[in-house]
PDB file as gemmi writes it, atoms N, CA and C in Angstrom:
CRYST1    1.000    1.000    1.000  90.00  90.00  90.00 P 1                      
ATOM      1  N   MET A   1     -37.488 -12.345  -7.450  1.00  0.00           N  
ATOM      2  CA  MET A   1     -37.302 -11.024  -7.806  1.00  0.00           C  
ATOM      3  C   MET A   1     -36.537 -10.157  -6.814  1.00  0.00           C  
ATOM      4  N   ALA A   2     -35.841  -9.298  -7.157  1.00  0.00           N  
ATOM      5  CA  ALA A   2     -34.982  -8.385  -6.267  1.00  0.00           C  
ATOM      6  C   ALA A   2     -35.918  -7.516  -5.446  1.00  0.00           C  
ATOM      7  N   GLU A   3     -35.536  -7.358  -4.198  1.00  0.00           N  
ATOM      8  CA  GLU A   3     -36.289  -6.453  -3.396  1.00  0.00           C  
ATOM      9  C   GLU A   3     -36.181  -4.963  -3.823  1.00  0.00           C  
ATOM     10  N   VAL A   4     -37.284  -4.227  -3.954  1.00  0.00           N  
ATOM     11  CA  VAL A   4     -37.370  -2.816  -4.430  1.00  0.00           C  
ATOM     12  C   VAL A   4     -36.698  -2.011  -3.338  1.00  0.00           C  
ATOM     13  N   SER A   5     -35.836  -1.075  -3.742  1.00  0.00           N  
ATOM     14  CA  SER A   5     -35.043  -0.240  -2.872  1.00  0.00           C  
ATOM     15  C   SER A   5     -35.138   1.173  -3.443  1.00  0.00           C  
ATOM     16  N   ASN A   6     -34.930   2.164  -2.625  1.00  0.00           N  
ATOM     17  CA  ASN A   6     -34.939   3.514  -3.109  1.00  0.00           C  
ATOM     18  C   ASN A   6     -33.428   3.876  -3.459  1.00  0.00           C  
ATOM     19  N   TYR A   7     -32.996   3.592  -4.497  1.00  0.00           N  
ATOM     20  CA  TYR A   7     -31.684   3.915  -5.009  1.00  0.00           C  
ATOM     21  C   TYR A   7     -31.886   5.274  -5.901  1.00  0.00           C  
ATOM     22  N   THR A   8     -31.622   6.344  -5.235  1.00  0.00           N  
ATOM     23  CA  THR A   8     -31.677   7.627  -5.906  1.00  0.00           C  
ATOM     24  C   THR A   8     -30.422   8.424  -5.879  1.00  0.00           C  
ATOM     25  N   GLU A   9     -30.555   9.676  -6.228  1.00  0.00           N  
ATOM     26  CA  GLU A   9     -29.366  10.565  -6.105  1.00  0.00           C  
ATOM     27  C   GLU A   9     -28.950  10.745  -4.700  1.00  0.00           C  
ATOM     28  N   ASP A  10     -29.877  10.640  -3.734  1.00  0.00           N  
ATOM     29  CA  ASP A  10     -29.420  10.751  -2.342  1.00  0.00           C  
ATOM     30  C   ASP A  10     -28.619   9.567  -1.883  1.00  0.00           C  
ATOM     31  N   SER A  11     -28.562   8.530  -2.562  1.00  0.00           N  
ATOM     32  CA  SER A  11     -27.956   7.289  -2.151  1.00  0.00           C  
ATOM     33  C   SER A  11     -26.432   7.474  -2.489  1.00  0.00           C  
ATOM     34  N   ILE A  12     -25.981   8.401  -3.328  1.00  0.00           N  
ATOM     35  CA  ILE A  12     -24.731   8.592  -3.817  1.00  0.00           C  
ATOM     36  C   ILE A  12     -23.853   9.597  -2.845  1.00  0.00           C  
ATOM     37  N   ARG A  13     -22.753   9.083  -2.394  1.00  0.00           N  
ATOM     38  CA  ARG A  13     -21.827   9.867  -1.347  1.00  0.00           C  
ATOM     39  C   ARG A  13     -20.470  10.151  -2.027  1.00  0.00           C  
ATOM     40  N   SER A  14     -19.968  11.125  -1.688  1.00  0.00           N  
ATOM     41  CA  SER A  14     -18.438  11.213  -1.923  1.00  0.00           C  
ATOM     42  C   SER A  14     -17.696  11.318  -0.556  1.00  0.00           C  
ATOM     43  N   LEU A  15     -16.815  10.461  -0.393  1.00  0.00           N  
ATOM     44  CA  LEU A  15     -16.037  10.189   0.734  1.00  0.00           C  
ATOM     45  C   LEU A  15     -14.660  10.958   0.731  1.00  0.00           C  
ATOM     46  N   ASP A  16     -14.229  11.485   1.713  1.00  0.00           N  
ATOM     47  CA  ASP A  16     -12.798  11.809   1.880  1.00  0.00           C  
ATOM     48  C   ASP A  16     -11.969  10.597   1.510  1.00  0.00           C  
ATOM     49  N   TRP A  17     -10.888  10.752   0.864  1.00  0.00           N  
ATOM     50  CA  TRP A  17     -10.028   9.675   0.413  1.00  0.00           C  
ATOM     51  C   TRP A  17      -9.603   8.744   1.567  1.00  0.00           C  
ATOM     52  N   LYS A  18      -9.333   9.256   2.657  1.00  0.00           N  
ATOM     53  CA  LYS A  18      -8.892   8.460   3.789  1.00  0.00           C  
ATOM     54  C   LYS A  18      -9.954   7.585   4.283  1.00  0.00           C  
ATOM     55  N   GLU A  19     -11.237   8.244   4.349  1.00  0.00           N  
ATOM     56  CA  GLU A  19     -12.344   7.535   4.753  1.00  0.00           C  
ATOM     57  C   GLU A  19     -12.763   6.447   3.992  1.00  0.00           C  
ATOM     58  N   HIS A  20     -12.584   6.659   2.535  1.00  0.00           N  
ATOM     59  CA  HIS A  20     -12.846   5.580   1.656  1.00  0.00           C  
ATOM     60  C   HIS A  20     -11.901   4.405   1.704  1.00  0.00           C  
ATOM     61  N   ILE A  21     -10.677   4.674   1.925  1.00  0.00           N  
ATOM     62  CA  ILE A  21      -9.608   3.543   2.051  1.00  0.00           C  
ATOM     63  C   ILE A  21      -9.884   2.803   3.490  1.00  0.00           C  
ATOM     64  N   ARG A  22     -10.212   3.445   4.421  1.00  0.00           N  
ATOM     65  CA  ARG A  22     -10.574   2.740   5.659  1.00  0.00           C  
ATOM     66  C   ARG A  22     -11.848   1.979   5.620  1.00  0.00           C  
ATOM     67  N   MET A  23     -12.820   2.378   4.692  1.00  0.00           N  
ATOM     68  CA  MET A  23     -14.005   1.649   4.600  1.00  0.00           C  
ATOM     69  C   MET A  23     -13.926   0.420   3.647  1.00  0.00           C  
ATOM     70  N   ARG A  24     -12.996   0.601   2.728  1.00  0.00           N  
ATOM     71  CA  ARG A  24     -12.831  -0.339   1.541  1.00  0.00           C  
ATOM     72  C   ARG A  24     -11.438  -0.621   1.313  1.00  0.00           C  
ATOM     73  N   PRO A  25     -10.604  -1.034   2.164  1.00  0.00           N  
ATOM     74  CA  PRO A  25      -9.099  -1.272   1.923  1.00  0.00           C  
ATOM     75  C   PRO A  25      -8.887  -2.236   0.893  1.00  0.00           C  
ATOM     76  N   GLY A  26      -9.789  -3.252   0.785  1.00  0.00           N  
ATOM     77  CA  GLY A  26      -9.485  -4.319  -0.250  1.00  0.00           C  
ATOM     78  C   GLY A  26      -9.466  -3.797  -1.604  1.00  0.00           C  
ATOM     79  N   MET A  27     -10.109  -2.638  -1.858  1.00  0.00           N  
ATOM     80  CA  MET A  27     -10.013  -2.024  -3.236  1.00  0.00           C  
ATOM     81  C   MET A  27      -8.486  -1.533  -3.595  1.00  0.00           C  
ATOM     82  N   TYR A  28      -7.680  -1.350  -2.525  1.00  0.00           N  
ATOM     83  CA  TYR A  28      -6.393  -0.851  -2.762  1.00  0.00           C  
ATOM     84  C   TYR A  28      -5.264  -1.890  -2.546  1.00  0.00           C  
ATOM     85  N   ILE A  29      -5.529  -2.919  -1.766  1.00  0.00           N  
ATOM     86  CA  ILE A  29      -4.516  -3.762  -1.380  1.00  0.00           C  
ATOM     87  C   ILE A  29      -4.842  -5.241  -1.695  1.00  0.00           C  
ATOM     88  N   GLY A  30      -5.984  -5.367  -2.359  1.00  0.00           N  
ATOM     89  CA  GLY A  30      -6.292  -6.793  -2.625  1.00  0.00           C  
ATOM     90  C   GLY A  30      -7.191  -7.244  -1.541  1.00  0.00           C  
ATOM     91  N   LYS A  31      -7.390  -8.586  -1.571  1.00  0.00           N  
ATOM     92  CA  LYS A  31      -8.266  -9.161  -0.689  1.00  0.00           C  
ATOM     93  C   LYS A  31      -7.912  -9.177   0.802  1.00  0.00           C  
ATOM     94  N   LEU A  32      -8.900  -8.838   1.604  1.00  0.00           N  
ATOM     95  CA  LEU A  32      -8.626  -8.736   3.119  1.00  0.00           C  
ATOM     96  C   LEU A  32      -8.889 -10.161   3.547  1.00  0.00           C  
ATOM     97  N   GLY A  33      -7.935 -10.872   4.127  1.00  0.00           N  
ATOM     98  CA  GLY A  33      -7.998 -12.240   4.498  1.00  0.00           C  
ATOM     99  C   GLY A  33      -7.277 -12.399   5.902  1.00  0.00           C  
ATOM    100  N   ASP A  34      -7.124 -13.654   6.146  1.00  0.00           N  
ATOM    101  CA  ASP A  34      -6.364 -14.128   7.470  1.00  0.00           C  
ATOM    102  C   ASP A  34      -4.931 -14.430   7.181  1.00  0.00           C  
ATOM    103  N   GLY A  35      -4.410 -14.152   5.910  1.00  0.00           N  
ATOM    104  CA  GLY A  35      -3.037 -14.498   5.632  1.00  0.00           C  
ATOM    105  C   GLY A  35      -2.809 -15.851   5.060  1.00  0.00           C  
ATOM    106  N   SER A  36      -3.997 -16.575   4.791  1.00  0.00           N  
ATOM    107  CA  SER A  36      -3.841 -17.966   4.397  1.00  0.00           C  
ATOM    108  C   SER A  36      -3.737 -18.060   2.824  1.00  0.00           C  
ATOM    109  N   ALA A  37      -4.019 -16.930   2.041  1.00  0.00           N  
ATOM    110  CA  ALA A  37      -3.964 -16.944   0.632  1.00  0.00           C  
ATOM    111  C   ALA A  37      -2.973 -16.059   0.012  1.00  0.00           C  
ATOM    112  N   GLN A  38      -2.348 -16.473  -1.100  1.00  0.00           N  
ATOM    113  CA  GLN A  38      -1.210 -15.630  -1.529  1.00  0.00           C  
ATOM    114  C   GLN A  38      -1.607 -14.187  -1.907  1.00  0.00           C  
ATOM    115  N   ASP A  39      -2.950 -13.973  -2.201  1.00  0.00           N  
ATOM    116  CA  ASP A  39      -3.422 -12.627  -2.722  1.00  0.00           C  
ATOM    117  C   ASP A  39      -4.115 -11.848  -1.640  1.00  0.00           C  
ATOM    118  N   ASP A  40      -3.930 -12.345  -0.348  1.00  0.00           N  
ATOM    119  CA  ASP A  40      -4.323 -11.502   0.843  1.00  0.00           C  
ATOM    120  C   ASP A  40      -3.594 -10.193   0.789  1.00  0.00           C  
ATOM    121  N   GLY A  41      -4.167  -9.156   1.214  1.00  0.00           N  
ATOM    122  CA  GLY A  41      -3.710  -7.799   1.311  1.00  0.00           C  
ATOM    123  C   GLY A  41      -2.324  -7.631   1.891  1.00  0.00           C  
ATOM    124  N   ILE A  42      -1.982  -8.393   2.969  1.00  0.00           N  
ATOM    125  CA  ILE A  42      -0.774  -8.216   3.624  1.00  0.00           C  
ATOM    126  C   ILE A  42       0.352  -8.678   2.711  1.00  0.00           C  
ATOM    127  N   TYR A  43       0.267  -9.751   1.866  1.00  0.00           N  
ATOM    128  CA  TYR A  43       1.207 -10.115   0.915  1.00  0.00           C  
ATOM    129  C   TYR A  43       1.564  -9.240  -0.242  1.00  0.00           C  
ATOM    130  N   VAL A  44       0.373  -8.520  -0.625  1.00  0.00           N  
ATOM    131  CA  VAL A  44       0.451  -7.523  -1.568  1.00  0.00           C  
ATOM    132  C   VAL A  44       1.301  -6.327  -0.976  1.00  0.00           C  
ATOM    133  N   LEU A  45       1.241  -5.966   0.171  1.00  0.00           N  
ATOM    134  CA  LEU A  45       1.873  -4.767   0.747  1.00  0.00           C  
ATOM    135  C   LEU A  45       3.290  -5.239   0.911  1.00  0.00           C  
ATOM    136  N   VAL A  46       3.648  -6.443   1.407  1.00  0.00           N  
ATOM    137  CA  VAL A  46       4.927  -6.953   1.578  1.00  0.00           C  
ATOM    138  C   VAL A  46       5.670  -7.021   0.331  1.00  0.00           C  
ATOM    139  N   LYS A  47       5.104  -7.602  -0.823  1.00  0.00           N  
ATOM    140  CA  LYS A  47       5.647  -7.668  -2.093  1.00  0.00           C  
ATOM    141  C   LYS A  47       5.974  -6.225  -2.651  1.00  0.00           C  
ATOM    142  N   GLU A  48       5.209  -5.315  -2.505  1.00  0.00           N  
ATOM    143  CA  GLU A  48       5.399  -3.925  -2.867  1.00  0.00           C  
ATOM    144  C   GLU A  48       6.670  -3.217  -2.246  1.00  0.00           C  
ATOM    145  N   VAL A  49       6.634  -3.541  -0.898  1.00  0.00           N  
ATOM    146  CA  VAL A  49       7.824  -3.028  -0.094  1.00  0.00           C  
ATOM    147  C   VAL A  49       9.178  -3.810  -0.562  1.00  0.00           C  
ATOM    148  N   ILE A  50       9.228  -5.044  -0.756  1.00  0.00           N  
ATOM    149  CA  ILE A  50      10.373  -5.765  -1.274  1.00  0.00           C  
ATOM    150  C   ILE A  50      10.693  -5.313  -2.595  1.00  0.00           C  
ATOM    151  N   ASP A  51       9.712  -5.255  -3.577  1.00  0.00           N  
ATOM    152  CA  ASP A  51      10.025  -4.628  -4.798  1.00  0.00           C  
ATOM    153  C   ASP A  51      10.666  -3.310  -4.880  1.00  0.00           C  
ATOM    154  N   ASN A  52      10.241  -2.434  -3.942  1.00  0.00           N  
ATOM    155  CA  ASN A  52      10.913  -1.098  -3.871  1.00  0.00           C  
ATOM    156  C   ASN A  52      12.433  -1.349  -3.341  1.00  0.00           C  
ATOM    157  N   ALA A  53      12.594  -2.143  -2.354  1.00  0.00           N  
ATOM    158  CA  ALA A  53      14.012  -2.449  -1.925  1.00  0.00           C  
ATOM    159  C   ALA A  53      14.856  -2.928  -2.995  1.00  0.00           C  
ATOM    160  N   ILE A  54      14.324  -3.771  -3.815  1.00  0.00           N  
ATOM    161  CA  ILE A  54      15.172  -4.407  -4.843  1.00  0.00           C  
ATOM    162  C   ILE A  54      15.497  -3.350  -5.925  1.00  0.00           C  
ATOM    163  N   ASP A  55      14.425  -2.568  -6.195  1.00  0.00           N  
ATOM    164  CA  ASP A  55      14.801  -1.347  -7.098  1.00  0.00           C  
ATOM    165  C   ASP A  55      15.977  -0.514  -6.666  1.00  0.00           C  
ATOM    166  N   GLU A  56      15.965  -0.234  -5.377  1.00  0.00           N  
ATOM    167  CA  GLU A  56      16.902   0.652  -4.692  1.00  0.00           C  
ATOM    168  C   GLU A  56      18.306  -0.096  -4.767  1.00  0.00           C  
ATOM    169  N   HIS A  57      18.300  -1.373  -4.589  1.00  0.00           N  
ATOM    170  CA  HIS A  57      19.620  -2.131  -4.780  1.00  0.00           C  
ATOM    171  C   HIS A  57      20.074  -2.221  -6.120  1.00  0.00           C  
ATOM    172  N   MET A  58      19.191  -2.455  -7.027  1.00  0.00           N  
ATOM    173  CA  MET A  58      19.487  -2.549  -8.469  1.00  0.00           C  
ATOM    174  C   MET A  58      20.010  -1.246  -9.015  1.00  0.00           C  
ATOM    175  N   MET A  59      19.576  -0.117  -8.442  1.00  0.00           N  
ATOM    176  CA  MET A  59      20.054   1.050  -8.898  1.00  0.00           C  
ATOM    177  C   MET A  59      21.378   1.551  -8.175  1.00  0.00           C  
ATOM    178  N   GLY A  60      21.811   0.775  -7.423  1.00  0.00           N  
ATOM    179  CA  GLY A  60      23.115   1.065  -6.668  1.00  0.00           C  
ATOM    180  C   GLY A  60      22.982   1.839  -5.423  1.00  0.00           C  
ATOM    181  N   PHE A  61      21.689   1.971  -4.836  1.00  0.00           N  
ATOM    182  CA  PHE A  61      21.669   2.804  -3.707  1.00  0.00           C  
ATOM    183  C   PHE A  61      21.506   1.946  -2.279  1.00  0.00           C  
ATOM    184  N   GLY A  62      21.052   0.790  -2.437  1.00  0.00           N  
ATOM    185  CA  GLY A  62      20.913  -0.082  -1.299  1.00  0.00           C  
ATOM    186  C   GLY A  62      21.962  -1.175  -1.373  1.00  0.00           C  
ATOM    187  N   LYS A  63      22.650  -1.381  -0.194  1.00  0.00           N  
ATOM    188  CA  LYS A  63      23.725  -2.405  -0.144  1.00  0.00           C  
ATOM    189  C   LYS A  63      23.258  -3.637   0.345  1.00  0.00           C  
ATOM    190  N   THR A  64      22.309  -3.627   1.196  1.00  0.00           N  
ATOM    191  CA  THR A  64      21.698  -4.813   1.865  1.00  0.00           C  
ATOM    192  C   THR A  64      20.358  -4.784   2.043  1.00  0.00           C  
ATOM    193  N   ILE A  65      19.531  -5.889   1.803  1.00  0.00           N  
ATOM    194  CA  ILE A  65      18.135  -5.981   2.127  1.00  0.00           C  
ATOM    195  C   ILE A  65      17.880  -6.972   3.224  1.00  0.00           C  
ATOM    196  N   ASP A  66      17.393  -6.398   4.364  1.00  0.00           N  
ATOM    197  CA  ASP A  66      17.097  -7.277   5.534  1.00  0.00           C  
ATOM    198  C   ASP A  66      15.573  -7.509   5.515  1.00  0.00           C  
ATOM    199  N   VAL A  67      15.180  -8.734   5.733  1.00  0.00           N  
ATOM    200  CA  VAL A  67      13.754  -9.199   5.871  1.00  0.00           C  
ATOM    201  C   VAL A  67      13.698  -9.977   7.149  1.00  0.00           C  
ATOM    202  N   LYS A  68      12.907  -9.506   8.072  1.00  0.00           N  
ATOM    203  CA  LYS A  68      12.633 -10.371   9.419  1.00  0.00           C  
ATOM    204  C   LYS A  68      11.248 -10.553   9.558  1.00  0.00           C  
ATOM    205  N   ILE A  69      10.865 -11.834   9.897  1.00  0.00           N  
ATOM    206  CA  ILE A  69       9.499 -12.250  10.000  1.00  0.00           C  
ATOM    207  C   ILE A  69       9.527 -12.990  11.325  1.00  0.00           C  
ATOM    208  N   SER A  70       8.713 -12.383  12.324  1.00  0.00           N  
ATOM    209  CA  SER A  70       8.612 -13.172  13.636  1.00  0.00           C  
ATOM    210  C   SER A  70       7.437 -12.577  14.424  1.00  0.00           C  
ATOM    211  N   ASP A  71       6.759 -13.287  15.178  1.00  0.00           N  
ATOM    212  CA  ASP A  71       5.632 -12.946  16.063  1.00  0.00           C  
ATOM    213  C   ASP A  71       4.559 -12.085  15.240  1.00  0.00           C  
ATOM    214  N   HIS A  72       4.116 -12.537  14.099  1.00  0.00           N  
ATOM    215  CA  HIS A  72       3.138 -11.940  13.275  1.00  0.00           C  
ATOM    216  C   HIS A  72       3.656 -10.501  12.776  1.00  0.00           C  
ATOM    217  N   ARG A  73       4.870 -10.182  12.703  1.00  0.00           N  
ATOM    218  CA  ARG A  73       5.466  -9.044  12.188  1.00  0.00           C  
ATOM    219  C   ARG A  73       6.329  -9.224  10.987  1.00  0.00           C  
ATOM    220  N   VAL A  74       6.358  -8.267  10.122  1.00  0.00           N  
ATOM    221  CA  VAL A  74       7.337  -8.308   9.033  1.00  0.00           C  
ATOM    222  C   VAL A  74       8.112  -6.964   9.065  1.00  0.00           C  
ATOM    223  N   GLU A  75       9.402  -7.065   9.106  1.00  0.00           N  
ATOM    224  CA  GLU A  75      10.227  -5.950   8.932  1.00  0.00           C  
ATOM    225  C   GLU A  75      11.064  -6.041   7.696  1.00  0.00           C  
ATOM    226  N   ILE A  76      11.105  -4.941   7.005  1.00  0.00           N  
ATOM    227  CA  ILE A  76      11.924  -4.887   5.692  1.00  0.00           C  
ATOM    228  C   ILE A  76      12.692  -3.612   5.601  1.00  0.00           C  
ATOM    229  N   ARG A  77      14.092  -3.721   5.558  1.00  0.00           N  
ATOM    230  CA  ARG A  77      14.906  -2.582   5.506  1.00  0.00           C  
ATOM    231  C   ARG A  77      15.849  -2.696   4.264  1.00  0.00           C  
ATOM    232  N   ASP A  78      16.013  -1.694   3.495  1.00  0.00           N  
ATOM    233  CA  ASP A  78      16.893  -1.846   2.317  1.00  0.00           C  
ATOM    234  C   ASP A  78      18.031  -0.901   2.370  1.00  0.00           C  
ATOM    235  N   TYR A  79      18.171  -0.043   3.301  1.00  0.00           N  
ATOM    236  CA  TYR A  79      19.443   0.706   3.514  1.00  0.00           C  
ATOM    237  C   TYR A  79      19.722   1.467   2.269  1.00  0.00           C  
ATOM    238  N   GLY A  80      18.607   1.972   1.596  1.00  0.00           N  
ATOM    239  CA  GLY A  80      18.666   2.759   0.394  1.00  0.00           C  
ATOM    240  C   GLY A  80      18.583   4.254   0.605  1.00  0.00           C  
ATOM    241  N   ARG A  81      18.085   5.042  -0.284  1.00  0.00           N  
ATOM    242  CA  ARG A  81      18.053   6.511  -0.169  1.00  0.00           C  
ATOM    243  C   ARG A  81      16.924   6.905   0.914  1.00  0.00           C  
ATOM    244  N   GLY A  82      15.944   6.123   0.904  1.00  0.00           N  
ATOM    245  CA  GLY A  82      14.828   6.592   1.878  1.00  0.00           C  
ATOM    246  C   GLY A  82      14.015   7.653   1.172  1.00  0.00           C  
ATOM    247  N   ILE A  83      13.191   8.294   2.113  1.00  0.00           N  
ATOM    248  CA  ILE A  83      12.251   9.270   1.598  1.00  0.00           C  
ATOM    249  C   ILE A  83      12.947  10.600   1.984  1.00  0.00           C  
ATOM    250  N   PRO A  84      13.034  11.646   1.053  1.00  0.00           N  
ATOM    251  CA  PRO A  84      13.578  12.894   1.564  1.00  0.00           C  
ATOM    252  C   PRO A  84      12.742  13.385   2.696  1.00  0.00           C  
ATOM    253  N   LEU A  85      13.511  13.798   3.740  1.00  0.00           N  
ATOM    254  CA  LEU A  85      12.906  14.195   5.107  1.00  0.00           C  
ATOM    255  C   LEU A  85      11.787  15.253   4.972  1.00  0.00           C  
ATOM    256  N   GLY A  86      11.850  16.144   4.013  1.00  0.00           N  
ATOM    257  CA  GLY A  86      10.877  17.238   3.788  1.00  0.00           C  
ATOM    258  C   GLY A  86       9.502  16.618   3.382  1.00  0.00           C  
ATOM    259  N   LYS A  87       9.451  15.421   2.760  1.00  0.00           N  
ATOM    260  CA  LYS A  87       8.339  14.823   2.126  1.00  0.00           C  
ATOM    261  C   LYS A  87       7.770  13.584   2.822  1.00  0.00           C  
ATOM    262  N   VAL A  88       8.425  13.275   3.958  1.00  0.00           N  
ATOM    263  CA  VAL A  88       8.078  12.010   4.780  1.00  0.00           C  
ATOM    264  C   VAL A  88       6.491  11.960   5.018  1.00  0.00           C  
ATOM    265  N   VAL A  89       5.994  13.129   5.653  1.00  0.00           N  
ATOM    266  CA  VAL A  89       4.627  13.164   5.998  1.00  0.00           C  
ATOM    267  C   VAL A  89       3.680  13.015   4.794  1.00  0.00           C  
ATOM    268  N   ASP A  90       4.054  13.581   3.687  1.00  0.00           N  
ATOM    269  CA  ASP A  90       3.176  13.446   2.544  1.00  0.00           C  
ATOM    270  C   ASP A  90       3.174  12.008   1.958  1.00  0.00           C  
ATOM    271  N   CYS A  91       4.461  11.454   1.875  1.00  0.00           N  
ATOM    272  CA  CYS A  91       4.522  10.203   1.232  1.00  0.00           C  
ATOM    273  C   CYS A  91       3.820   9.149   2.127  1.00  0.00           C  
ATOM    274  N   VAL A  92       3.777   9.224   3.479  1.00  0.00           N  
ATOM    275  CA  VAL A  92       3.072   8.220   4.280  1.00  0.00           C  
ATOM    276  C   VAL A  92       1.744   8.446   4.576  1.00  0.00           C  
ATOM    277  N   SER A  93       1.206   9.726   4.197  1.00  0.00           N  
ATOM    278  CA  SER A  93      -0.189  10.012   4.594  1.00  0.00           C  
ATOM    279  C   SER A  93      -1.043  10.404   3.371  1.00  0.00           C  
ATOM    280  N   LYS A  94      -0.526  10.674   2.127  1.00  0.00           N  
ATOM    281  CA  LYS A  94      -1.366  10.906   1.075  1.00  0.00           C  
ATOM    282  C   LYS A  94      -1.303   9.943   0.074  1.00  0.00           C  
ATOM    283  N   ILE A  95      -2.388   9.501  -0.343  1.00  0.00           N  
ATOM    284  CA  ILE A  95      -2.424   8.356  -1.407  1.00  0.00           C  
ATOM    285  C   ILE A  95      -1.873   8.968  -2.856  1.00  0.00           C  
ATOM    286  N   ASN A  96      -1.231   8.110  -3.470  1.00  0.00           N  
ATOM    287  CA  ASN A  96      -0.690   8.495  -4.874  1.00  0.00           C  
ATOM    288  C   ASN A  96       0.382   9.533  -4.731  1.00  0.00           C  
ATOM    289  N   THR A  97       1.223   9.588  -3.708  1.00  0.00           N  
ATOM    290  CA  THR A  97       2.277  10.396  -3.529  1.00  0.00           C  
ATOM    291  C   THR A  97       3.600   9.519  -3.608  1.00  0.00           C  
ATOM    292  N   GLY A  98       4.532   9.990  -4.452  1.00  0.00           N  
ATOM    293  CA  GLY A  98       5.733   9.209  -4.708  1.00  0.00           C  
ATOM    294  C   GLY A  98       6.756   9.916  -5.607  1.00  0.00           C  
ATOM    295  N   GLY A  99       7.794   9.304  -5.837  1.00  0.00           N  
ATOM    296  CA  GLY A  99       8.807  10.011  -6.664  1.00  0.00           C  
ATOM    297  C   GLY A  99       9.230   9.362  -7.952  1.00  0.00           C  
ATOM    298  N   LYS A 100       8.466   8.110  -8.303  1.00  0.00           N  
ATOM    299  CA  LYS A 100       8.863   7.402  -9.568  1.00  0.00           C  
ATOM    300  C   LYS A 100       7.974   7.596 -10.622  1.00  0.00           C  
ATOM    301  N   TYR A 101       7.052   8.652 -10.623  1.00  0.00           N  
ATOM    302  CA  TYR A 101       6.136   8.744 -11.662  1.00  0.00           C  
ATOM    303  C   TYR A 101       6.616   9.214 -13.007  1.00  0.00           C  
ATOM    304  N   ASP A 102       7.739   9.785 -13.013  1.00  0.00           N  
ATOM    305  CA  ASP A 102       8.300  10.319 -14.281  1.00  0.00           C  
ATOM    306  C   ASP A 102       9.514   9.436 -14.808  1.00  0.00           C  
ATOM    307  N   SER A 103       9.610   8.272 -14.339  1.00  0.00           N  
ATOM    308  CA  SER A 103      10.728   7.429 -14.647  1.00  0.00           C  
ATOM    309  C   SER A 103      10.225   6.428 -15.758  1.00  0.00           C  
ATOM    310  N   GLY A 104       9.096   6.598 -16.347  1.00  0.00           N  
ATOM    311  CA  GLY A 104       8.672   5.741 -17.424  1.00  0.00           C  
ATOM    312  C   GLY A 104       8.118   4.540 -17.149  1.00  0.00           C  
TER     313      GLY A 104                                                      
END                                                                             
């Protein structure tokens, strides 16, 4: 039989979105692992960045896609349009911020 616990209204918390991501990153990027499985979070993130680079290239904005992997680092550069400078802080610090939501 399960141990009796006091699961009441007081057990429910609302976290700031950043705090929630820090506590449960696997909910956003997939499994947290050591890089040995294809669905580990790092691969999900790398795939997303490469997908965005390919999108820029296919739309005619990126001329080259560079991918460099060394010393436990991955660098990806697409030479595309980038993020408009006035929105860089929002795009890299606020979840669900981007420019492709209206593109169908």
